[in-house]
N, C-alpha and C positions, 0 to 999 in steps of 0.2 A: 429263442435259439436253443438248439439241442446241445447236449454236452457230449464229450468224448467218453465212451464207455471202456472201462478196463475189462478186457476179455481174458477169461481163464478156461482151463479144461472143464471146469464145472458149469460155466454159463455160455460157452461158445456156440454150441449147436442150437440151443434154444434162442439165443440172441440173434443169430444170423439166419434163422429159419424163414423169416419173412422180411420182405423189403430188400433194398439194395444197400450193401455195406462196403465201405472202404476200410480195410483192416491193415493196420501198420504194424509190422513186426520190427521191433527195435530193441536197443539196450542203452543203458545210461552211459556207458563208456564209449559209445559209437558217435564220432563227430558228424558224419553224414546223416545219422539218425536225428541228431539235434537240428540240423538244417531242415530235414524233412518235417520234423515236428513243428518248427516255426511256420513253414508253409501251410501246414494243416491248421495249426492254431489260429493264425492270422486270417485264414480264409474259411473258417468253419461255417459261417453263415452262408457263403456262396456254395459250399459243398452241400449243405443241408437243402438249400434252395434248388439244387440240381437233383435232389432226391436221394442223396447219400447220407446214410447214418455212418458215424465214424467210431471205430473201435481200435484199441491198441493192445498189442500182445508183447509183453516183455519176455524176450527169448531166454533170458537167464532164469526167470521164474517159471516159464511155461515151455520147457524143453520138449515135452510131448507134442504140443501143438506145432512147434517149429519142425519137428521130425515129420509129423503128419502131412504138412504142406511142403516138405522138402526144402525148407528155408536153409540155404547154405551161406548166403551173404545177406547183410542187412545194410540199409533198410530194404525190406521186401514189402510190397504193397499188394494186397489181393482185392479184387472186386468180386463180391459174392452176392448173387441174386437168388432170393428165396432158397437159401441153403446150398446153392450150387456155385462152385468156383467158375467164373467166366473169364477172368483176366488176372495176370500176375506180372508185376513189374519189379525189377531189381535195380537198386540205386535210387538216388534222389530224383523225384518226378516233380515237374512244375505244375502249377494249378491248372493250366489249360489241358494238360494230358489227363489229369484226374477228372476234370469236368467232362471231357470227351468220353472217357471210359464209363461214365455214369449213364450214357445214352443207350 
């Protein structure tokens, strides 16, 4: 099983340049982010099996990335395929929505 990768300005482009990524923009103080984090953590194997690599961006530490993707509310989830943003979700998303987005 793959792990969740912490994404930063230094590694974001290289990390997301190949494959399909689910990127979770979050913050430690955000209640809905904790809910989303549990959904991702508890279903990491299913997400990986659907072809998603998972990364997290702490918006407090990575304000530049949050600005780049116009993250105004968290949690915000991005689906990035081979370096290109293909879908964006705002708010807590259930596992089914995330698996469907991987297709």
